[in-house]
Structures are given as structure tokens and as C-alpha cells.
C-alpha positions as CSV (number, residue, x, y, z in Angstrom):
1,M,43.8,149.7,104.4
2,M,43.1,145.8,105.3
3,K,43.4,144.9,101.4
4,S,47.1,146.8,101.7
5,T,47.9,145.2,104.8
6,L,47.0,141.4,103.6
7,T,49.3,141.8,100.5
8,V,52.2,142.8,102.9
9,V,51.6,140.0,105.5
10,V,51.2,137.7,102.5
11,A,54.5,138.8,100.7
12,T,56.3,138.7,104.0
13,A,54.9,135.2,104.2
14,L,56.3,134.3,101.0
15,A,59.5,135.3,101.2
16,A,59.8,134.2,105.0
17,A,59.4,130.6,103.3
18,G,62.0,131.2,100.5
19,C,59.5,131.4,97.6
20,G,59.9,133.2,93.9
21,P,57.3,135.7,92.6
22,R,55.6,132.7,91.2
23,G,55.2,131.3,93.9
24,E,58.0,128.3,93.2
25,A,60.4,127.9,96.2
26,P,63.9,128.0,95.0
27,K,66.3,124.9,93.8
28,A,68.7,125.1,96.6
29,E,72.4,124.5,96.5
30,S,73.1,120.8,97.6
31,P,76.5,120.4,99.0
32,A,78.8,118.5,96.5
33,A,78.8,115.3,96.8
34,P,82.6,113.7,97.2
35,R,84.4,112.4,94.6
36,V,86.5,110.3,96.1
37,A,86.2,108.2,99.2
38,L,88.4,106.6,101.6
39,V,87.2,104.1,103.7
40,L,89.8,102.6,106.1
41,K,89.5,99.9,108.6
42,T,89.4,102.4,112.1
43,L,90.5,105.9,112.9
44,N,91.4,104.6,116.3
45,S,94.8,103.4,114.8
46,P,98.0,105.6,114.5
47,F,98.3,103.7,111.3
48,F,95.2,104.5,110.0
49,I,95.6,108.4,110.8
50,D,98.5,108.6,109.4
51,M,97.2,107.5,106.3
52,E,94.7,109.6,106.9
53,R,97.2,112.7,106.9
54,G,98.6,111.8,103.7
55,A,95.8,111.2,101.9
56,R,94.2,114.4,103.1
57,E,97.6,116.4,102.3
58,A,97.2,114.8,98.4
59,A,93.7,115.8,98.1
60,K,94.7,119.1,99.2
61,R,97.6,119.6,96.8
62,L,95.6,117.8,93.8
63,G,92.5,119.5,94.4
64,V,90.4,116.3,95.3
65,N,87.2,116.4,96.6
66,L,88.1,113.7,99.6
67,T,85.7,112.0,101.8
68,V,87.1,109.7,105.0
69,Q,84.9,107.5,106.8
70,A,86.3,104.1,109.2
71,A,84.2,101.9,111.3
72,E,84.6,102.1,115.0
73,R,86.9,99.3,115.3
74,E,88.8,98.0,112.8
75,V,87.5,94.2,113.0
76,D,83.9,95.8,112.2
77,V,83.5,94.1,108.7
78,D,80.3,94.6,108.8
79,K,80.2,98.4,109.5
80,Q,82.5,98.8,106.6
81,M,80.3,97.2,104.5
82,Q,77.5,99.7,105.4
83,I,80.0,102.6,105.1
84,I,81.0,101.6,101.5
85,E,77.2,100.9,100.4
86,N,76.0,104.4,101.7
87,L,78.8,106.5,99.8
88,I,78.2,104.5,96.5
89,Q,74.2,105.7,96.9
90,T,76.1,109.1,97.4
91,G,77.3,109.1,93.6
92,V,81.3,109.2,94.6
93,K,83.5,108.7,91.3
94,V,86.4,106.8,93.0
95,L,86.1,104.4,96.0
96,L,90.0,103.8,98.1
97,V,89.1,101.0,100.7
98,T,91.7,99.5,103.3
99,P,89.6,95.9,103.1
100,S,88.5,94.9,107.1
101,G,88.0,91.6,105.3
102,S,90.1,90.3,102.6
103,K,87.1,88.3,101.2
104,E,84.6,90.0,103.1
105,I,85.1,93.2,101.3
106,V,84.0,91.2,97.5
107,P,80.2,92.4,97.3
108,A,80.8,95.8,98.5
109,I,83.4,95.9,95.8
110,A,81.2,94.4,93.6
111,K,78.7,96.7,94.0
112,A,81.1,99.6,93.6
113,N,82.0,98.0,90.0
114,Q,78.1,97.7,89.4
115,A,77.7,101.7,89.9
116,G,80.4,102.0,87.7
117,I,82.7,103.4,90.5
118,R,86.3,102.7,90.4
119,V,88.2,100.8,92.9
120,V,91.6,101.2,94.7
121,V,92.5,98.8,97.6
122,V,95.3,100.1,100.1
123,D,97.2,98.3,102.4
124,T,95.3,94.9,102.5
125,R,94.6,92.8,99.3
126,V,91.3,91.4,98.4
127,D,91.6,87.2,98.3
128,P,92.4,86.3,94.8
129,Q,89.9,83.4,94.6
130,A,87.4,85.2,95.7
131,A,87.9,88.2,93.7
132,K,87.8,85.8,90.5
133,D,84.5,83.9,91.6
134,A,82.6,87.1,91.5
135,G,84.3,88.6,88.8
136,I,85.0,92.3,90.5
137,T,87.8,94.4,89.2
138,V,90.3,96.6,91.3
139,D,92.2,99.1,89.2
140,S,95.1,99.3,91.4
141,Y,96.4,97.9,94.8
142,I,98.9,100.0,96.6
143,G,100.4,98.7,99.7
144,S,103.5,97.1,101.1
145,D,104.6,93.5,100.9
146,N,103.7,92.0,104.3
147,Y,105.2,88.7,103.8
148,E,108.6,90.1,102.8
149,G,108.5,92.7,105.7
150,G,107.4,88.9,108.0
151,K,110.8,87.6,106.4
152,I,112.6,90.9,107.4
153,A,110.8,90.9,111.3
154,G,111.8,87.0,111.5
155,N,115.3,87.2,110.3
156,Y,115.9,90.3,112.6
157,L,114.8,87.7,115.7
158,L,117.4,85.7,114.8
159,Q,120.2,88.2,114.4
160,A,119.0,89.0,118.0
161,T,118.6,86.2,119.7
162,G,121.7,84.2,118.0
163,G,119.1,82.0,116.5
164,K,117.9,80.6,120.0
165,A,114.5,81.5,120.8
166,N,111.0,80.7,122.4
167,V,108.9,82.4,120.3
168,G,105.0,83.5,121.3
169,V,103.3,85.2,118.3
170,L,100.5,87.4,118.1
171,E,98.4,87.0,115.0
172,G,96.4,89.5,113.2
173,I,92.6,88.0,112.2
174,P,93.0,84.7,110.6
175,G,92.0,84.4,107.0
176,H,93.1,88.3,106.5
177,E,95.7,88.9,103.7
178,T,98.0,91.4,106.0
179,G,98.1,89.6,108.9
180,D,98.8,85.7,107.3
181,Q,101.6,87.1,105.1
182,R,103.2,88.7,107.3
183,L,102.7,85.6,109.6
184,R,103.7,83.6,106.8
185,G,107.0,85.3,106.4
186,F,108.2,85.3,109.5
187,K,107.7,81.6,109.6
188,D,109.5,81.0,106.5
189,A,112.2,83.0,108.0
190,V,112.8,81.1,111.0
191,K,111.6,77.6,109.9
192,D,115.1,76.3,109.2
193,A,117.2,78.0,112.6
194,K,117.1,74.7,114.6
195,G,117.5,76.7,118.2
196,V,114.4,78.3,117.5
197,K,110.7,77.1,118.3
198,I,107.2,78.6,118.0
199,V,105.9,77.5,121.2
200,A,102.5,79.6,120.7
201,S,100.9,81.4,118.3
202,Q,97.4,82.9,118.8
203,T,95.2,86.0,117.5
204,A,94.9,89.3,118.8
205,N,92.5,91.3,116.7
206,W,95.2,93.7,116.1
207,E,94.1,95.6,119.4
208,R,96.7,96.5,122.3
209,D,94.1,95.6,125.0
210,Q,93.8,92.0,123.3
211,G,97.6,92.0,123.0
212,F,98.0,92.3,126.7
213,T,95.0,89.6,128.1
214,V,96.2,87.4,125.2
215,F,100.1,87.4,126.2
216,Q,99.7,88.0,129.3
217,N,97.6,84.2,129.4
218,M,100.6,82.6,126.8
219,L,103.1,83.5,129.2
220,E,101.3,81.8,132.2
221,A,100.7,78.9,130.1
222,H,104.5,78.8,128.3
223,P,107.0,80.7,130.8
224,E,109.4,79.8,128.9
225,I,109.1,82.4,125.7
226,D,111.7,84.7,125.7
227,A,111.0,86.3,122.4
228,V,107.6,87.8,120.9
229,F,106.8,88.5,116.9
230,S,104.2,90.3,116.5
231,A,101.9,91.1,113.5
232,N,101.4,94.7,114.4
233,D,102.4,97.1,117.1
234,M,99.0,98.0,118.9
235,M,98.9,94.3,119.9
236,A,103.3,94.0,120.6
237,L,102.5,97.2,122.7
238,G,99.9,95.4,125.0
239,A,102.6,92.1,125.0
240,V,105.1,94.7,126.7
241,E,102.7,95.6,129.0
242,A,102.1,92.1,130.0
243,I,105.7,91.6,130.3
244,A,106.3,94.8,132.2
245,A,103.2,93.0,134.7
246,K,104.9,89.7,135.0
247,G,108.9,91.7,136.3
248,K,110.4,90.2,132.7
249,T,110.8,93.6,131.6
250,G,114.3,93.4,129.5
251,K,114.1,89.4,129.7
252,I,111.9,89.1,126.1
253,K,112.7,90.3,123.0
254,V,109.7,91.7,121.1
255,V,109.9,92.6,117.5
256,G,106.6,94.3,116.5
257,Y,105.3,95.5,112.6
258,D,104.2,99.1,111.6
259,A,107.0,101.2,113.6
260,V,103.8,103.6,114.9
261,E,105.0,106.2,116.7
262,D,104.2,104.6,120.3
263,A,106.4,101.9,119.1
264,K,109.1,104.3,117.7
265,K,109.0,104.9,121.8
266,A,109.3,101.6,123.4
267,I,112.0,100.8,120.8
268,A,113.9,104.2,121.9
269,D,113.7,102.7,125.9
270,G,114.5,99.3,124.6
271,T,111.1,97.5,125.6
272,I,110.5,96.6,121.6
273,M,113.8,95.7,119.7
274,G,112.5,96.3,116.9
275,S,110.0,97.2,113.8
276,V,108.9,97.1,110.6
277,A,108.4,100.3,109.0
278,Q,105.6,100.6,106.4
279,F,104.7,104.5,105.7
280,P,101.4,104.7,105.8
281,S,101.0,108.4,104.7
282,E,102.8,107.6,101.9
283,M,100.4,104.8,101.0
284,G,97.5,107.5,101.6
285,R,99.1,110.0,99.6
286,V,99.7,107.2,96.6
287,A,95.7,106.6,96.6
288,V,95.1,109.9,96.1
289,E,97.3,110.6,93.5
290,T,96.1,107.5,91.7
291,A,92.3,108.5,92.1
292,D,93.4,111.8,90.6
293,T,95.1,109.7,87.5
294,L,91.5,107.7,87.2
295,L,89.2,110.8,87.7
296,K,91.3,112.2,84.9
297,G,90.7,108.9,82.5
298,Q,94.1,107.9,82.5
299,A,95.4,104.2,83.5
300,V,96.9,103.2,86.7
301,P,99.9,100.7,87.6
302,A,97.9,97.8,88.6
303,E,100.2,97.2,91.7
304,Q,102.3,99.5,93.2
305,L,103.9,99.1,96.2
306,V,105.3,101.0,98.7
307,R,108.7,100.5,100.9
308,I,109.1,99.0,104.0
309,D,112.4,99.1,106.2
310,L,113.3,97.6,109.8
311,V,113.4,99.9,112.6
312,T,115.1,99.4,115.4
313,K,117.3,101.5,118.1
314,D,120.8,102.0,116.3
315,K,118.6,102.3,112.8
316,P,115.7,105.1,113.4
317,A,112.8,105.7,111.4
318,G,114.2,107.7,107.8
319,S,111.4,110.5,106.6
320,A,109.4,108.9,103.8
321,P,109.9,110.6,99.9
322,A,108.5,113.8,99.0
323,A,105.0,114.0,97.4
324,K,105.0,113.8,93.5
325,Q,104.7,117.1,92.1
């Protein structure tokens, strides 16, 4: 009896431990590693939330195994690099990335290249000289023409002010291609207008809180400011709050960039004049479609530009084109 009981106890223990008849633990099925990774600057921005939505919808339609990760803050370059390095270790096949730094991203792309991972850059270009020096390969760039968007914003401000304005500029992060190109396009659009003067230009690091603080200080130093160009809508919305705090709502014309939902509401309310729309959901869609094409071993265009448009109270944003079937 004791021997029989002992046999039962041992058998039960082996079963509980998940051991097979030969005393070997069966190989657990590991979760499928993501084949495609989308690394965004942040998910604390309506722009990138919309981009994620477009990417996930495309992934579901195409059957692409997609993972999405991002740093907490858009300016956290080191965290984005860490995320990419961790993803490389998981064996992703295609890396889709919106670089937090045009130059800083280069070492991470080099590591992806070395691991045989295809790379697609979205929204913010990689610095061309840094890319050349490092000898990295990017399969495709997907985004809008930020320089042209800056020109559209500048031309609209000229029209809205009659060519006479003292402008305060809220810049993106200096050295980052996206903001630099928007700023250059804006300046080129207004440079020949004798009645337009840029009296102050300062970074607010893409963030709404900083947009409020920076523009509040800008108004203290330059009370003559009667127009604003902001390189993104989050900073523009901060400027709107600073304008309200100064009791100057309706007296300072604001032009933003991105046409996020809160900005479109502000346009409808008249606190923002206009914003350049980029359609980030379309960027996300095209990025995943490009990854799917690469996974199939097919060639992709080196550059894929997504449309831009000016959104004003008289010209609401149109709907994005239907996804490819």
C-alpha cells in the first residue's frame, strides 16, 4: 500500500510540475515576437495617438503583427534609443520610427542595420550628413514636406495680417529636422514682407505647458507682439492660454501646425486663426503598408510624402483618403 501511495504522489508531483513521461518539461509556446515595431516620440500627444490609430487599423487589415512603443516625453531621446535597442533584441523584422532626434537616432538605426532589420523613418527625417557619415540605410521616409508647410503658414499669416505684424515664434527642439524645416519655410515666406518683423523666437520643446510659459515671458518682454507662429499646435494652445491670461484674446493672431483636435476646436472658437494639417493617421497607415511590402520582399519608394493642408474657420480639415485595399 505504501509503495502504491508513493507512486501516486510522485506521479501527481510530476504532473503538477508540468513534466512529461520521461521527466522532461515540455517546451512552452513563447508568444510570437512582433514582426513590425512602431516607435513613436510619445503617446502623450494627439498627433502621435492619431498616427498609432492609423497604423493599428492598417495592421489589422493587412494581418501585420504590430507592436507600438514610445517614450513618456517627446524630448526623451535616450529613452527612445533604449526602446529601439530592446526591440532589436526581440528580433523584429521591420522598425518604423519617428525620431526624437534627427542626429541622435543614427546609432540606433546603425544597430538595426547590423541586425538585418529593415528601417522606415516616419514624420521626422534623419539628418542626411549624420546618416552619410555613419553609412546607415533607411528603406523609406514617410512624412509631409515640413518646409512647404512652414511656407503655407507664413503666407497665411501675411494674408491675415495684411503684411503688417510683430511676430513671436515658438520653435520646436533646435537641431530637430521637423521644427527646423517648418521654421525655415515660415521665415522664407515672410522675409520679403517689409511690414513683418520677427521680434522674438524661442523653443518651447513641442509642449503645451512650455508654450504657455515661454509665450507669457515673450509677451512680458515684447508687448508689441500681435501675431504668433508656432511650429506645432501644442505650443500654440499654450500660447492661447498665455494670451487669455494677459487679457489679449482676439488681439493676437495665432497660426499653428498639425491641426490636432484641440486646435481645430480653437480655430472654430476663433482663438487660433489656422493650422497646417499633416494627417498623422495617414502616415501611420502608409508606414504599416510599407512594412508589409518589405516583409514580402518587395521594393518600396525611398520617399513617400503625405499631403498637407491649411485648416481655418472657413476651411475645415477634409477627411483623409481611404486606405488602400
